[in-house]
C-alpha positions in Angstrom: -11.5 5.5 5.2 -11.9 1.9 4.0 -13.6 1.9 0.6 -14.0 -1.8 0.0 -12.9 -5.3 1.1 -12.6 -8.8 -0.2 -11.9 -11.4 2.5 -12.3 -15.1 2.7 -12.5 -15.2 6.5 -15.4 -13.3 8.0 -13.4 -12.9 11.2 -10.7 -11.0 9.3 -13.1 -8.2 8.6 -12.7 -7.1 12.3 -9.1 -6.1 11.8 -9.6 -4.1 8.6 -10.1 -0.8 10.5 -6.8 -1.3 12.1 -5.3 -2.1 8.7 -6.7 1.2 7.3 -5.1 3.1 10.2 -1.8 1.4 9.6 -1.9 2.3 5.9 -2.5 5.9 6.7 0.4 6.0 9.2 2.7 4.2 6.7 2.1 6.8 4.0 1.4 9.9 6.0 3.2 9.4 9.3 5.7 12.0 10.5 8.7 9.7 10.0 7.8 8.8 6.4 7.0 12.4 5.5 10.3 13.5 6.9 12.2 10.8 5.0 10.4 11.7 1.7 11.2 15.4 2.3 14.9 14.5 2.9 14.9 12.5 -0.4 13.3 15.3 -2.4 15.8 17.8 -1.0 18.7 15.5 -1.9 17.4 15.2 -5.4 16.6 11.5 -5.0 13.0 11.8 -5.9 12.1 13.5 -9.1 8.5 12.4 -9.1 5.9 15.2 -9.0 3.5 13.0 -6.9 4.5 13.2 -3.3 5.1 10.1 -1.2 6.0 6.5 -1.6 4.2 4.6 -4.3 4.6 1.2 -2.8 5.5 -0.4 0.5 5.9 -4.2 1.1 5.8 -5.4 4.7 6.6 -8.9 6.0 4.7 -9.4 9.2 4.5 -12.7 11.0 3.1 -15.2 8.5 1.9 -12.5 6.0 3.2 -10.4 3.1 1.3 -7.1 3.0 1.7 -4.9 -0.1 0.5 -1.3 0.0 0.3 0.6 -3.3 -0.9 4.0 -4.5 -2.4 4.5 -7.9 -1.1 7.2 -10.2 -4.6 8.4 -10.9 -5.6 8.6 -7.2 -2.4 9.1 -5.1 -4.5 9.8 -2.0 -5.9 6.2 -2.2 -3.9 3.1 -1.0 -4.7 -0.4 -2.2 -3.7 -3.2 0.2 -3.0 -6.8 -0.8 -2.4 -9.5 1.9 -1.0 -12.9 1.2 0.9 -15.6 2.9 4.6 -14.9 3.5 5.4 -18.1 1.6 4.1 -16.5 -1.6 6.6 -15.7 -4.3 7.4 -12.0 -3.6 8.2 -11.1 -7.2 5.0 -12.8 -8.4 2.9 -11.1 -5.7 4.3 -7.7 -6.6 3.8 -8.3 -10.3 0.1 -9.4 -9.9 -0.6 -6.5 -7.6 0.8 -4.1 -10.2 -1.3 -5.7 -12.9 -4.5 -5.4 -10.9 -3.8 -1.8 -9.9 -5.1 -0.3 -13.2 -8.5 -2.1 -13.0 -8.8 -1.1 -9.3 -8.2 2.6 -10.2 -10.6 2.4 -13.1 -13.3 1.2 -10.7 -12.9 4.2 -8.4 
């Protein structure tokens, strides 16, 4: 379910349902779940919270960052920016804004 959006382009709102579905498949799809299970069994994931906490995807002219909050691991926050953005800075700013986003939920 899509809880909220902030877009500059009104036409972009049409693709947000597809984005929500993509996020669900990224974090809960069979391949990812199988990979996470394999990592846990190999001892590579000591976290008690199941699943990946963050996924960064380069797609065409965009950098898309999906992140889970520790407080609400069933929620995924998505940040979309141009692929020309500084990746380290985009990750840092998304991490910094994750706390206030979780607090607002």
